[in-house]
N, C-alpha and C positions, 0 to 999 in steps of 0.2 A: 504494500500500500504506500502511495506516495503522493505528494503535491507537486505538480509541475510548476516550478518557480519561473514565471515569465509573464510577459504581457504582449498583446497583439501588436505587430507591425501592421501598417496599412496595406501592404501587398500591392501598392499601386492603385488602390481604389480612390476615386476622385474625391469623395467626401468621407473621411474617416469617422467623424462624429455621426453622420447619417447611418453609416454601416453599423456602428456600435449600438445605436438605438433602434434600428429597424428589425422587426421580426422577419425571420428568413422565410418568405412566402413564395419566392420564385428562384429559378435556377441562376439568375444573374447575381442575386444577393448571396446565394449559397456558394457559388464559385469564388466570389470575392471573399467570403468568410474563410473558405478552405485555403485560399491563397495567402492568408495572413501568416507570417512567420511568428512563432513565439520566441522572443529573445529574452535573455535574463534581464531583470530590472537592475538599474544602476544601484550601487551600494547606498546605504542610508545617508551617508554624509556627502554624497556626490553633489556638486554645485548645480547640477541640472534640475534638482528637485526644488519646486516651490509649492506653496500651499495648494494651488489649483491642481498641479500634477499629482500631489500626494492624495488629495481627495478623490481624484479620478482613478488613481491606481487602486486604492483600497475599495472603491466602489466596484471595479471590475475584478480585482484581486486575481487569484490563481485557479487553475483547473485542478480539482481534487480527484485523483485516481484511487479508487477503492479496489478491494479484492473482487467485488462483484463486477466492476467494470473490466478488470483483467480477465475474469472468467468469461464474460460475454464476448470479449475480443477473441479468446481462444476458441469458443464454440462457433463463432462466426467464421473463423478461418477454416475450421473443419467442415462446416456446412457448404462453404464455397467450393471446397475440393470435392465434397460428396456430390454436389449438384452440377459439377462441371460438364458432364456428358449426359445428363438426365433429361428426359422429356418432361413436359409440363405436369402430367399427373403423378410423376414420381419424385418431383423436387420436394425437398424438405424445408421447413422454415423454423423460425425461432420466435418465441413470445417472451418478452421481458415484463415481469409483473412485480408489483411491490406496493407498499402503502404510499399515501400522498407524501411528497417531499423526499422520497428515498433516492431520487436521482435517475429515474427512468428516462425522462426526456433528455437529460444531460448525457446519459449513456448513449442514447441514439445519436446525438450530435457528435460525440467524440468518436464513436465507431465509424460513422459516416465520414468524418473529417480525416481520420487516419487512413481509411481505405482509399479515399479519393486522392489524397496526397501521395500515397504509395503508387497508385495507378499512374498518376501523372509523372512521377519520377521515372517509372519504368518505360513510359512512352511519351517523352517530352514533346515530340512533334505531332502528336495525334490531334486531329481537328474534329469538330462536330461530335465530340465524345462527352457523354454525361454519365459517369459511372454510378452516381448515387442520386436518388430521387426521394423527396419527402412529401407526405400528405398526412392529414389528420381526419378522423371521423368527425364530420360536422354535427353539432348538437341536434339539429332537425334533419336526420340522415335519410337519404333515399339513394338508390343505385345511381341516379343521375347526379345527385349532389356529390357523391364520392368521386366520380370520374371528373366532375368539374373542378374538384380540388387538385387533382393531378394536372388537368389542363391549364389551370392558372399557374401552377409551379413551372410547367414546361413552356409557358408563354404562347399557348395555342389560343388564337382569337375565338371568343365565344359570342354568340348572339342568341336572342330569345327563341328563335325558330329551330335551333339545333336540337335534334332528338337525342335521347340517351344512347342509342345505337351509333349515331354519327360521332358523338363525342368519344365514346368508348373506342371505336375504330381508330379515330385520330390519335388518341392517347397511346394505344397499343402500337400504332405505326411509328410514332415518334420515339417511344421507348426502345423499340426494336432497331430503328435506324440509328439512334444515338448510342446503341450498345450498352444500355443500362444493365448493371449487374447486381445492384442492391436497391431494394425498395423498402423504405421505412414508413410504417403507418402508426401514428400515435393515437392515444385516447380510444383504443378499441373496447375498453370497458363500457363505453356508451352504447355499444351495439347490442341490442336485445333481440336475439334470434327467435324469441317466442312471439314477437309481433310481426305483422306482415311487412312493414317497411324494413324491420331489422333482418328478417329472413331474406328479403329481396336484396338488401345491401350485402349480406353475407354471401349470397350467390354471385353478386357482382365481384366481390373480393376474390372468390374462388376462380371466377372466369379470368380475371386479370392475372392471377398467379399461374394459370395454365397457359395463357396466351403470351405472356412476357417471359423470355428466358432469363429470369433473374431470381435471386434469393430474396424472399420476403421476410422482414422482421417487424413484428407487431409489439406494441407496448401499451400498457394500461394499468389502472389501479386494481389490485387484487383480482386479476383476470380469472384465476382459478375458481373464484366464488361469484363471478359475474355471469349474466345470462348468455354471454358470447359462446360458451362451450356446452350449452344445453341443447337437447333435442337432436334430431337427425343431422341438421346442419352443423351444430356444435360438435357432434361426433366426428364429422368429416374433418373439421379443423384440428380436433384433438388427435386424429390419426396421422396428421401431416406435420404438426408442429411440436417441438420440444419446449418445455417451460424452464425459464431461469428466473429465480427469485432475487430481488434486490432488497433484502431486509435492512432495517436500521443496524448500525454497528453496536455490538454488545460490549459490556465492560465487566464481565463476571469472572471468567477463567483467567489464568495467568497469560495464556496466549491472546485472549481478547484484550486484556489490559495493555499488553505490549503493543498490539496493533493500534489501539486507540491512542496511546501516547506517542507512537511513531507518527501518526497522522497529525496530531497537535504540534509535535515538534517540527514537522515539515511546514505547517502553516505559520509557525512562529518565525521560521527562517525567511518566510516570504514577506513578513511585515517590514515596513519601512518607516519605523517610528524611532526617532533619534534618542529618546530617553527610556525606551522600553527595556525592562530587565529580562535578560534571556532566562528561559526555563519557567516563566510565570504560567504559561498555558499548561505545560506538563504538570507542574506542581498542583494545579487546580483541576486536574483531569477528571476526578470524580464529580466535582461540582459542575463542570461543563457538561458532563454526560447527564447528570441529573436535570440540568436545564433543558437540554436538547433531546434527551432520550436516544442519542445516536443517530438522529435523522439528519441527513446531509444538508438539506435546505435550511433547517433551523440552526445547525452549526455554522454554516457559512454566514447566515444573517447575523448571528451573535458576534462572531469575530469581526466581521466587516463593520458592523454598526459601532462596536466598541472602539475600533481603530479610528473611525471617522469622528466619534465623540471626543476622543483624545486629541485629535487635531483641532477640533472646534474649541475645546476648553484650554488648549495650549499645553497640556501635560505631555503629549507625545509618548504615552505609555499606557498599556492595558494593565489594569489591576483587577483583583477580584471585586472590589467595590464598584468599579466601572462596569464590569460584566453584570453585576447584580442589578444595575440601573437600566439595562437594556430590556425593553418590553418585547417579548417574543410573540410569535404567532399563537393563535388560540389553541391549535392542536398541541403545541409544545407546552403551553401554560397548563392546559387541562391534564396532560400526561404527567407533568411534574407534581401537580396536586394529588394525583391518584397514586403516585409511586410510594412504596413503603419507605419508612424512615431509614436513612443511611447516613454515614459520615460524609460530609461534604467539604471538609477543610483540606 
């Protein structure tokens, strides 16, 4: 488990601030994102740091690589090799499931980024190539709505008279022509196969997976308990996809404690606070776990907000008192209240 200490270079993108703030909804933004190099941040006393740069750095901070992310990467590599010469009905897929805030969407982004950068390094002169495509299940899902998500990502022009079949054919054609090898679909827990729209959208997903020669990776909240895998259509998905859980990080056994402290130590190395006392986060590892319950989103928010607060109040150091003043998300707050009493010093 490790934190990748670095921040994004602009990779030649015309407007770095726009890229940083934009949700990645199309292939142009995706390729700009994957084109960014992650370079080590300057040392804390480097003269290039000013207040604005420090605030922006701790807002973005670092990519946290957990054991679950490494496992997902390994499983994906195996699936790509397994699917290399398989026909549509024989290709296998991966479902990444976990509780809210456990890092599922971040895992998808990191898997896609690493695969795309590797592909482009291997074939630097390749044109009209789109190795990775992203979509998400829309809240009011229909088969047409799903393929429209793909069409928008691919930049396919849409108009109101286009039928589901026309859009589907266009999407499949572009994915085939651009030799897409990985298709990520987020928020699949929204898909209820017990309803007619959900069943029809599940059929659309199955059709895409059979027509497009790519490996499909799905992600969602507690997918194993969601309606996605129920009924005959759910059984079809369950027979073709393997499940990978991304649980919160634990702090019970000696091995778990060591991994948790390693992660906090790596985060501490990434801080750029001139008066921060090294070892503070590790020393308060039990308290930080109590506050966050090992949920990656809550952990990231706690450390980043504490760092920003220290810049705002001029202390430039994270302390336990400062950590205690951070108001976390409702999920983390409720989980902390429900946790049995434990030593937090």
